[in-house]
C-alpha positions in Angstrom: -104.2 -217.8 -124.1 -103.2 -217.7 -120.4 -102.4 -220.8 -118.2 -103.4 -221.3 -114.5 -101.4 -223.7 -112.4 -103.7 -225.6 -110.1 -102.4 -226.7 -106.7 -104.0 -228.0 -103.6 -102.8 -229.4 -100.3 -105.8 -231.8 -100.4 -103.9 -233.9 -103.1 -100.4 -235.1 -103.0 -97.7 -232.7 -104.0 -95.9 -233.2 -107.2 -93.1 -235.5 -106.9 -91.3 -234.3 -110.0 -91.1 -231.5 -112.5 -94.9 -231.1 -113.1 -98.1 -229.4 -111.8 -101.0 -231.1 -110.2 -103.1 -229.6 -113.0 -103.0 -226.7 -115.6 -106.0 -224.9 -116.8 -106.1 -223.2 -120.1 -109.4 -221.5 -121.1 -112.2 -224.0 -120.1 -109.9 -227.1 -120.2 -108.0 -228.5 -117.2 -105.2 -231.1 -117.6 -105.0 -233.1 -114.6 -101.7 -234.9 -113.9 -101.4 -238.5 -113.0 -102.4 -239.3 -109.4 -101.1 -242.4 -107.6 -102.5 -243.7 -104.4 -100.4 -241.3 -102.2 -101.9 -240.0 -98.9 -101.6 -236.2 -99.2 -100.5 -235.6 -95.5 -97.8 -238.2 -95.5 -96.9 -238.6 -99.3 -96.8 -242.3 -98.7 -98.8 -244.9 -100.5 -102.0 -245.6 -98.8 -102.1 -249.0 -96.9 -104.7 -251.4 -97.9 -105.9 -253.6 -100.7 -106.3 -252.6 -104.3 -109.8 -251.2 -103.7 -108.3 -248.8 -101.1 -105.6 -247.9 -103.5 -108.1 -247.2 -106.4 -110.3 -245.0 -104.0 -107.2 -243.0 -103.0 -106.4 -242.2 -106.7 -110.0 -241.1 -107.4 -110.0 -239.1 -104.0 -106.8 -237.3 -105.2 -108.2 -236.6 -108.6 -111.4 -235.3 -107.1 -109.3 -232.8 -104.8 -107.4 -231.5 -107.8 -110.6 -231.2 -109.9 -112.3 -229.1 -107.1 -109.4 -227.1 -106.8 -109.6 -226.2 -110.5 -113.3 -225.3 -110.2 -114.8 -228.5 -111.2 -115.8 -232.0 -110.1 -115.2 -235.6 -111.4 -118.4 -235.1 -113.4 -116.5 -232.5 -115.5 -113.9 -235.0 -116.5 -114.2 -235.7 -120.2 -111.3 -238.1 -120.8 -109.8 -240.3 -118.1 -106.7 -242.6 -118.5 -106.1 -245.4 -115.9 -102.7 -247.3 -115.7 -102.6 -250.5 -114.1 -99.6 -252.6 -113.4 -101.9 -255.7 -113.3 -104.8 -255.6 -115.7 -106.7 -258.2 -113.7 -107.8 -255.2 -111.6 -109.6 -253.7 -114.5 -113.1 -255.0 -113.1 -112.4 -253.5 -109.9 -111.6 -250.1 -111.4 -114.9 -250.2 -113.2 -116.8 -251.2 -109.9 -115.1 -248.4 -107.9 -115.3 -245.9 -110.7 -119.1 -246.2 -110.7 -119.2 -244.9 -107.2 -117.3 -241.8 -108.3 -118.7 -241.1 -111.7 -122.3 -241.0 -113.1 -123.5 -241.5 -116.6 -122.7 -240.2 -119.0 -119.2 -241.5 -118.2 -116.0 -239.9 -119.6 -114.1 -241.3 -122.5 -111.6 -243.5 -121.0 -108.4 -245.7 -121.6 -107.0 -248.4 -119.4 -103.4 -249.3 -120.0 -101.4 -252.1 -118.6 -97.9 -250.8 -117.5 -94.9 -252.5 -116.3 -94.3 -250.1 -113.4 -95.5 -246.8 -111.9 -93.9 -244.1 -109.6 -93.1 -245.2 -106.0 -94.1 -248.7 -106.7 -97.8 -247.9 -107.1 -100.3 -250.4 -108.7 -102.6 -247.8 -110.2 -102.5 -244.2 -111.5 -105.1 -242.1 -113.2 -104.9 -238.7 -115.1 -107.5 -236.9 -117.0 -108.8 -233.9 -119.0 -111.6 -231.8 -117.6 -113.9 -229.2 -119.2 -115.0 -226.4 -116.9 -116.5 -222.9 -117.2 -113.7 -220.3 -117.9 
């Protein structure tokens, strides 16, 4: 089965040895997005809500570049350096996703790249 590498300038460039996403058949594996602003490659300025929105905006840009939308995400993983922000993730996620929501994990971690406080990755199902 062939692989298609997904890349868009509407999301941050990879900051390591990975692709923004990889499509295999009708499955797209979305790499983790932190709240980097695509044009500057710096963390977005603002409170945690602004950071979470930037993460979802970045995921949305990669999903669209792969031929899908956030509605096509079937599995979402959210990583937080402070799990007290979990209710805020739920609140903001509801403005980006509609029912039925994707399967999801929320994981507390000690640190994230570039000192980010939140990261999300996912798996998306699209038409081949």
